[in-house]
N, C-alpha and C positions, 0 to 999 in steps of 0.2 A: 574610240574617238581620238583623233590626233590633234596635238596642240601645235599651232604655228606661231612663231614669234613675229612680231611686227618688224620687218626689215628697216622701216623708216625710223623706228625708235633708236636703234643703234647708230644708224647713219646720221640722224639729226644730232645726237650727242657728239659723235665723232666730228661732224662738220663744225659744230659750235666750238669744239676744242681747237680745231684747225684755224677757225676765224680768230679766236683769242690769241693763239700763238703768233699768227701772222701780224695781227694788228699791234701786238706788243713790239714788233720789230720795224714799224713804220719809222722812217727817218726823214728829216728835212735838211735843206741846204740853202745857202745864199751865196751865189757866186759874185766875186769882185776880183778883177784882175790884180794880182799882187805886183809889187815892185820887185820883179825878178832881176837878178844881176847877171846870171849865166845865159848862155845862148838858147837854152830850152828850160821850160818849167812845166810842171804838171799839177793841176789843182784837182784833187779828188772830190767829187760831188757826192758820191755814195756807192755802196756795194751791198749786194745780197748774195745768196748762194748761187744765183743764176745770172745776174747782171751787175755790171759796174759802169759808172759814168765818171768822166773826167773832162777837163778842158786842158788841152796842150797849148802852150804859148811858145811860139818859135820866132826868135828874132831873125832879121834879115841875114842870110848866109849862115844860119845857126841850126843847131840841133844834132843829136846823136842818132842818126837815121841811116839805115842801109837796107839793101834788099833782104827781106826776112819773111817769115810766115809764122802763123800760130797753129798749133795742132788741136787745141781744145776750145777756141772761141771764134765766133763770127763777130765782126766789128762794123758798126755804123759810124760814119764820119760826116760831120756837117760844119762848114765854115761859118763862124759867128762874125769874124772880122778879118779883113785881109784877103789874100789869095793863096791858094795851094795848088801844087802840081803833084799828082800821084803817078807813079811809074810802076811797070811790071818788069819781068825778066828782060835783059838786054836793053834796059832803060827805055822800053816802049811806053809811050805816053798813054796812061789810062784815061786821064782827063785833067783839065785845069778848072778850078772851081772858085767862085766868089761867095759872098754872103748868102746864106740859106740854100747852098748847093753842096753836093758831096757825093759820096760813094759808099758802097758796102763791100767789105772784103771778107768773103767766106773763109773758114778755116782751111789751111793748106794753100791758099792763094798767096803768091809771092808779090810783095809790093814794097815801095819806099816812097816817101814824100818829101817835098821841100817847100819852103816859103817862096812864093812866086811874086810877091808884091814888094812895095817899098816900105810898108809898115809892119809892125808885129802881127803875126798870124795868131788868131785864137780859133782853135779847132775842137769842136765837141766830139768826144769819143765815147760811144756806148758799146760795150762788149757783152755779148751773151754767151754763156757757157753751155756746153752740150750736156754737162753732168751736174746735177745738184751737189753743192758743197765741194766742187772741184777746187783743189788746192795747188794745182800745177802752177808753178811760178810763171807769171807773165803770160798765162794762157798757152804755155808750151812754146814760147818764142824760140825760133831756131834761125840763126843767121844763115843766109844763102849767099852772102858776099861779105868781104871784110868790112869792119866798122869804118865809117867815114870820119867819125869824131871820137873823142875819148869816151869810153864807156863809163857810165855812172856819174855823168856831169849834169844830169837833169836836177833842177831844184824841185822839191816836192812840198806842196801846200795842201791844206784841207779846207773845204767849205762846209763840211758837215756841221750841223747844229746839234743834233741829238743822236 
């Protein structure tokens, strides 16, 4: 007589452990546009091992942006306020977007963007990593053209509550 183990017994216990571990890492945020002084600001909304979210605030004619790409993240962009223009190689226009519009930039796609309006741009950025726990700085950002602005001048804020 052979004995078989109930495969669901182990799976259920393992699943409950996974639920508990994940639920212990749930985080909340509350976004409020900061009083940024520099040309560009970034408000971190939250981050997990696969996804991060932030709002980038770019003043008119401001921001440290140039043609670049990321090797380990795909990024979803949506305008919350203002207008933005996204460009690809050779300054080819990808699109101009207003509130509740945007684009997705897959890893290795080259792009840059600029504030295209008369007010501050608030741009939601959601980045998804291809590898759990990826610690590649800035998603493997690689410049494909010289920086247009001084590197490292972005003000950084956090909206995370827990």
